[in-house]
Structures are given as C-alpha cells and as structure tokens.
Backbone as a ProteinNet text record, in pm:
[ID]
protein_1_A
[PRIMARY]
XXXXXXXXXXXXXXXXXXXXXXXXXXXXXXXXXXXXXXXXXXXXXXXXXXXXXXXXXXXXXXXXXXXXXXXXXXXXXXXXXXXXXXXXXXXXXXXXXXXXXXXXXXXXXXXXX
[TERTIARY]
84.5	0	88.6	55.5	139.2	102.2	201.3	180.3	144.3	30.9	-9.8	18.2	90.5	137.2	56	-62.1	-143.9	-174.4	-204.9	-243.1	-125.3	-5.7	113	145.2	138.8	167	64.4	-60.6	-168.6	-146.5	-104.4	-80	34.4	142.1	256.1	213.8	135.8	90	2.3	-85.7	-173.4	-91.8	13.5	100.5	167.8	219.6	286.5	186.9	69.2	-31.2	-81.7	-85.4	-126.8	-23.8	105.6	212.2	212.2	167.7	169.6	40.6	-45.3	-173.4	-148.6	-215.9	-200.2	-101.4	-25.2	66.8	-15.5	41.5	-33.4	-21	-129.3	-129.1	-102	-23.4	6.8	87.7	151.6	234.3	150.8	21.8	-62.5	-151.7	-145.6	-236.1	-163.5	-45.4	25.4	139.1	147.1	240	384.5	431.4	571.7	605.7	520.6	546	535.4	436.7	417.3	537.3	591.2	703.7	825.5	856.8	972.3	946.4	824.1	790.4	804.8	756.8	764.1	910.4	989.4	1130.4	1204.7	1181.4	1247.8	1199.1	1069.9	1015.6	1078.2	1098.4	1162.5	1305.8	1377.4	1516	1520.7	1427.8	1422.4	1388.4	1295.7	1255.6	1372	1446.7	1562.9	1664.9	1693.6	1789.1	1737.3	1607.7	1546.3	1552.6	1541.2	1547.7	1684.4	1788.2	1922.5	1946.4	1891.3	1906.9	1838.4	1726.6	1650.9	1736.3	1818.5	1906.3	2011	2066.3	2166.3	2104.3	1982.1	1913.8	1884.6	1845.1	1815.5	1940.5	2052.3	2177.7	2218.9	2203	2236	2151.1	2023.3	1933.1	1975.6	2013.5	2058.7	2180.3	2274.8	2396.7	2364.1	2274.1	2233.4	2168.7	2083.3	2016.7	2116.9	2210.4	2311.7	2396	2439.2	2522.4	2448.6	2319.3	2238.3	2229.3	2212	2203.2	2338.1	2446.4	2580.5	2622.4	2568.8	2608.9	2571.1	2465	2424.2	2528.1	2602.7	2704.7	2844.5	2854	2981.6	3084.1	3037.1	3128.5	3094.2	3196	3170.5	3127	3053.9	3006.6	3125.7	3226.2	3345.5	3412.3	3433.9	3501.3	3414.1	3284.9	3190.9	3192.8	3185.3	3183.9	3317.6	3425.9	3558.6	3567.8	3520.8	3523.6	3434.2	3320.1	3231.1	3305.3	3375.3	3449.1	3559.7	3628.7	3737.5	3685.2	3564.2	3503.9	3433	3437	3368.6	3218.2	3158.3	3011.8	2959.2	2890.9	2848.7	2702.2	2675	2541.5	2551.3	2459.2	2464.5	2397.2	2414	2365.7	2213.9	2144.4	1997.4	1951.5	2009.3	1973	2014.4	2134.5	2182	2089.6	2045.2	1956.7	1820.4	1771.9	1645.3	1657.5	1767.6	1790.7	1797.3	1871.6	1887.7	1753.8	1668.3	1538.7	1436.3	1427.4	1320	1357.2	1485.6	1526.1	1655.9	1645.7	1765.9	1848.5	1782.4	1855.4	1947.8	1896.7	1977.7	2093.1	2066.2	2171.3	2279.2	2236.5	2331.7	2422	2361.8	2440.9	2541.4	2499.5	2587.6	2704.8	2677.8	2782.7	2882.5	2831.2	2918.5	3006	2947.3	3020.7	3134.3	3107.1	3203.7	3315.5	3280.2	3379.8	3451.7
-118.9	0	124.6	221.1	339.9	441.8	523.5	624.8	756.5	810.9	941.6	1045.9	1153.7	1248.7	1378.3	1375.8	1496.8	1559.7	1478.1	1533.7	1602.9	1541.6	1601.5	1735.3	1740.1	1863.6	1970.1	1928.3	2022.7	2082.5	1996.7	2042.4	2145.2	2115.7	2207.6	2341.9	2334.7	2456.9	2540.5	2473.2	2545.6	2615.9	2547.4	2603.3	2731	2726.5	2843.2	2957	2925.9	3030.1	3092.2	3012.3	3066.2	3167	3133.7	3225.2	3352.7	3339.9	3454.1	3535.6	3504.1	3575.1	3723.7	3808.2	3952.4	4014	3931	3984	4029.8	4121.9	4179.2	4094.9	4092.4	4028.6	3879.9	3834.9	3693.1	3636.9	3724.4	3677.5	3606.3	3630.5	3561.6	3455.3	3444	3350.3	3239.3	3271.5	3176.2	3111.1	2979.8	2903.3	2946.5	2954.1	2988.6	3126	3222.6	3359.1	3366.2	3296.6	3297.9	3235	3127.8	3058	3149.8	3220.7	3310.7	3428.6	3479.1	3592.2	3553.9	3435.5	3386.9	3364	3308.4	3284.1	3415.2	3515.1	3643.9	3714.6	3701.2	3763.2	3702.1	3571.4	3502.9	3549.4	3567.7	3615	3757	3841.4	3980.3	3985	3897.7	3893.9	3851	3751.3	3701.7	3814	3883.7	3994.3	4106.2	4132.1	4239.3	4216.2	4089.6	4059	4092.5	4077.5	4114.2	4264.5	4325.5	4470	4547.9	4493.2	4559.4	4578.1	4478.7	4486.5	4595.2	4604.1	4708	4846.6	4859.5	4989.2	5034	4938.5	4971.2	5022	4953.8	4995.3	5133.8	5157.1	5286.6	5397.5	5369.6	5467.5	5498.2	5393.8	5414.3	5505.8	5480.8	5561.4	5706.9	5728.3	5864	5935.4	5864.1	5925.2	5962.2	5872.7	5899.5	6019.7	6020.1	6128.2	6261.6	6259.7	6381.5	6435.1	6343.4	6384.3	6436	6379.7	6420.2	6555.5	6590.6	6717.2	6837.1	6821.6	6927.5	6945.6	6839.6	6843.2	6870.1	6883.4	6915.6	6803.7	6681.2	6566.1	6476.9	6416.6	6330.5	6191.2	6124.3	5988.4	5896	5910	5826.6	5835.6	5957.1	5979.4	5927.3	5951.8	5907.5	5755.7	5683.7	5537.5	5484.5	5548.6	5509.7	5529.3	5643.8	5672.9	5576.7	5539.8	5441.6	5309.5	5265.8	5138.5	5147.1	5261.2	5279.3	5274.8	5328.6	5332	5199.9	5103.9	4974.7	4988.4	5085.3	5098.9	5022.3	4912.6	4823.3	4845.9	4961.2	4989.3	4980.3	4905.7	4894.9	5014.6	5023.1	5138.9	5153.3	5041.5	5044.6	5114.3	5074.5	5131.1	5278.3	5308.5	5447.7	5538.6	5490	5572.8	5592	5488.7	5501.1	5603.3	5598.6	5695.4	5836.4	5852.2	5983.6	6038.6	5951.4	5992.8	6019.7	5929.6	5935.1	6011.2	6013.7	6077.5	6157.3	6275.6	6354.8	6392	6409.6	6445.2	6331.6	6210.6	6093.7	6077.7	6105.2	6096	6200.1	6319.4	6427.7	6386.9	6325.2	6277.3	6170.8	6085.2	5981.1	6041.8	6144	6210.8	6277.3	6343.2	6409	6307.4	6190.2	6086.9	6030.2	6016.6	5956.4	6053.1	6176.6	6273.2	6342
0	0	0	-83.1	-90.4	17.3	54.1	157.2	90.7	128.3	75.3	184.2	147.5	248.5	250.2	197.4	187.8	322.7	423.5	553.6	621.4	609	670.9	605.8	473.4	399.5	434.9	438.5	471.3	611.1	704.6	841.5	844.4	770.3	762.7	703.1	595.6	529.2	621.4	694.3	788.2	896	942.7	1046.5	995.8	871.7	812.3	793.6	739.7	714.2	844.7	949.9	1079.7	1130	1111	1151.2	1066.7	940.5	847.7	853.8	946.6	956.9	983.5	907.5	925.5	828.1	757.7	656.5	535.9	458.1	345.8	218.8	141.9	10.3	15.2	-83.9	-97.7	16.3	90.6	202	308.7	310.1	408.4	344.5	209.5	141.5	65.1	9.8	-74.6	5.1	-4.5	78.5	60.3	-66.4	-90.7	-34.5	-63.1	-14	137.7	192.6	337.7	408.2	349.1	410.6	420	311.3	315.3	407.7	408	495.3	642.1	676.5	814.9	854.6	760.6	787.6	815.7	730.5	748.7	875.2	903.6	1024.4	1148.8	1144.3	1257.2	1277.4	1166.7	1174.4	1230.1	1184	1232.4	1380.8	1422.4	1563.1	1651.8	1605.2	1679.6	1695.9	1584.8	1587.2	1677	1670.1	1747.7	1897.9	1939	2082.1	2139.1	2058.2	2103.5	2094.8	1989.1	1970	2083	2131.4	2237.9	2363.1	2394.1	2511.6	2492.8	2369.1	2340.3	2349.3	2297	2299.3	2441.1	2525.6	2665.3	2735.4	2717.4	2779.7	2730.9	2602.5	2543.2	2606.3	2626.5	2688.3	2831.6	2906.4	3045	3048.5	2958.1	2953.3	2920.3	2825.7	2787.4	2906.2	2980.3	3096.7	3205.7	3232.4	3335.4	3293.2	3168.4	3115.5	3122.6	3092.7	3100	3241.5	3336.5	3477.2	3527.8	3476.9	3520.5	3463.7	3347.5	3284.6	3373.1	3452.9	3546.3	3657.7	3686.6	3792.4	3737.6	3605.8	3543.5	3549	3539.3	3540.4	3421.6	3363	3247.1	3293.6	3206.3	3233	3258.3	3173.4	3179.8	3317.5	3363.3	3492.8	3607.8	3598	3702	3717.5	3605.8	3611.2	3665	3626	3674.3	3825.5	3874.5	4018.5	4097.1	4037.4	4102.5	4124.2	4020.9	4030.6	4135.1	4138.4	4235.5	4379	4400	4534.2	4568.8	4476.1	4491.4	4513.7	4446.5	4448.7	4328.7	4355.9	4248.1	4211.1	4154	4099.8	3948.5	3888.6	3743	3676.1	3545.1	3470.4	3476.9	3481.2	3487.8	3615.9	3727.8	3857.8	3864.8	3816.5	3817.7	3737.3	3622	3539.4	3606.4	3675.2	3748	3860.2	3933.3	4042	3984.8	3875.8	3812.5	3765.6	3717.4	3662.2	3772.2	3870.8	3970	4097.3	4132.4	4257.5	4238	4176.1	4146.2	4269.8	4383.9	4507.2	4551.1	4546.6	4582.2	4483.9	4357.5	4256	4281.4	4322.7	4353.6	4469.8	4572.7	4687.4	4645.5	4555.2	4503.7	4428.7	4347.9	4272.6	4369.1	4473.2	4571.8	4645.8	4674.5	4746.4	4659	4532.1	4440.7	4404	4374	4325.3	4440.7
[MASK]
+++++++++++++++++++++++++++++++++++++++++++++++++++++++++++++++++++++++++++++++++++++++++++++++++++++++++++++++++

C-alpha cells in the first residue's frame, strides 16, 4: 500500500499560514510567499530581541550622562570613580535613580567625586 502524504503537507501549510496571519497580500495567502515571509520575520525577531538589550543599555547611559552634565562631570570619569570606590550599581539602577530621585543621585555624585 502506498503512503499518501497529503495530511502532513496540509498540516505544515496550515502552520505556516497561521504564523503569516495579518501579513499583506500573498504573504498571508500563498504558501511559498508565506514561508519566506515567516522565515524572514523570525530572523528579524531574533535579531530584534538582542538589539533591544543594546538599545536599553544605550538609553541608560544617555540618561546617566544627562544627569551628570548638570554636575559638570563626564560619564566616563563618574563610572571610573564608582568602580574605584567599589560601588556596584549597574547602569539600569543608576539611570532610574537619576530619573526618579535627582537628590539621591546628587548625593551619590558628591560621594564619588
């Protein structure tokens, strides 16, 4: 008896079309186009998840640098002095302090410099 693979193929196609739901034109209706669209979207999403972390760190640095400019100290010198004093606050926490509690940030700057 021969093996007919129609159900397996149909299942695969349905899976791809489900992932491509919401795409414009043939990308959501035609199997070949949907498959490439889904593949590229997956690659972009993977890259984006890593880029998001870089963007967040960049934003933290910009916020810290902005808060430090009012005190007349460079970001570079501030981070170096923090390390020398063994104050282990990461950039995320420093940016939150700078944004939400400027007085506490000012005290931190005075303690470090």
